[in-house]
N, C-alpha and C positions, 0 to 999 in steps of 0.2 A: 410576550408568548409572539409566538412564531405563529405566522399565519400558512397551513399546508401547504398551498402552491406557491407561497413569494421564494423569489431567490436571492441567494445571496450573491454578491460579484465574485468573482474567482480571488485566490491571492496575487498579488503583483508579482508573481513568479510564473517564468513563463511553466506550458504547458500544466496548470492549473486553471480551469474552466470554472463558472459560475455553479453552485451547487442551489438545490433548492430545501426548505425550512428543516423537513425529515433526516436527510442527511448531515446537517450542520447538527441537529439535535442527538442524533445517533453517538458521532465523533466525542458533542463535548459529553454526553454519556460516560463513554472511552474515556477520555480526559481523565474521568473524575474515579474509575474504577482502577487506573493504572496510579494516580495517586496515593491511593488506600494501598492496591499492590508494595508501590516501593516503600512506600512510610513503614508495612510489615515488616517488610527486608530489612530495611537500616534500624527497625528495632534489632532483628537478631543483628546484626552486625557489629551494631552498641554495644551487645552483651558481652560481657566477660565471660570465655568457656566457650564462647560459639565461634567458629571458624568465617574471620570477615572476610577474608579471600573468595571464599564460595558466596558468602551474601553480597558481597558487593559484584561477582558474575551474575548472582541471579538480576541482582537491581538492573546493571548492562542486558540481561536479555530480555529484561520486560520492557524496556524501553525499544530494545528492536521491533520484539514481537504486538506492541501498541503502535508504531510506528508503520509497520508492515498492515495489522488491522484497518489502519487509518485510512493509509492509500487504497488497500481494497474497496473501502467506502466513498473516498475523492475520487478515485480512479483517473490521477494526475498522467497526462499523454507525452510523448516523444518531442523534442523538438524538433524543429527543422535547423538543418547547419548552412550559414550561407556560404561555404565553400561547396556545399552538395549537388554540385551541378551536373549536366547532363552526363560529363566524362566519371564522375567518381560514380555515378547510381550504373552506368555500365560497367565499371569492373567490380562492382561485388552483387550484379545479377548471376544467379545460377544458369548456365551453359542449356538447362532443360526447361521445359515450362512446369511452372510447379502450381497444382491446383488444392483447395481446402477440401477436406473433409472432415466428416461431425464424428464425432465420438459415438462410439453405440451408444445408443439411453442417454444422449444429451444435448439439447438444445443450443449447445455454445458453439458457432462453428470455427470458434480459433483454437479448437484442442482438436487436433491432428486424430485420426484413426489410429486405434493401438494404445495411445498415451491415458494411464490412469489418470482419471476427473481427480483433482486434487479435492 
């Protein structure tokens, strides 16, 4: 059993950070749920008289949905590119100042005003 404040080393992949035990447990529970859903879809796919192509699409979309769900929990970050020097940053900066705005009713400063909360 994990200790609540215990941190697990992040994946040895750029952008992944250490995670606490609660997040690891949540993603592990999601993986079990994903496997149950995929097995149910495989059962439909493998049943005569059922549309195997549609079931295969369901499996693919279940995998994608759980991937996004788990990324929402682990929040992997973007990685710095070695060639992203000052010259490249200047090329992509907008010619006007950009201000962060908070979506009405949201505590998330990453959401600009007027954008619907997901």
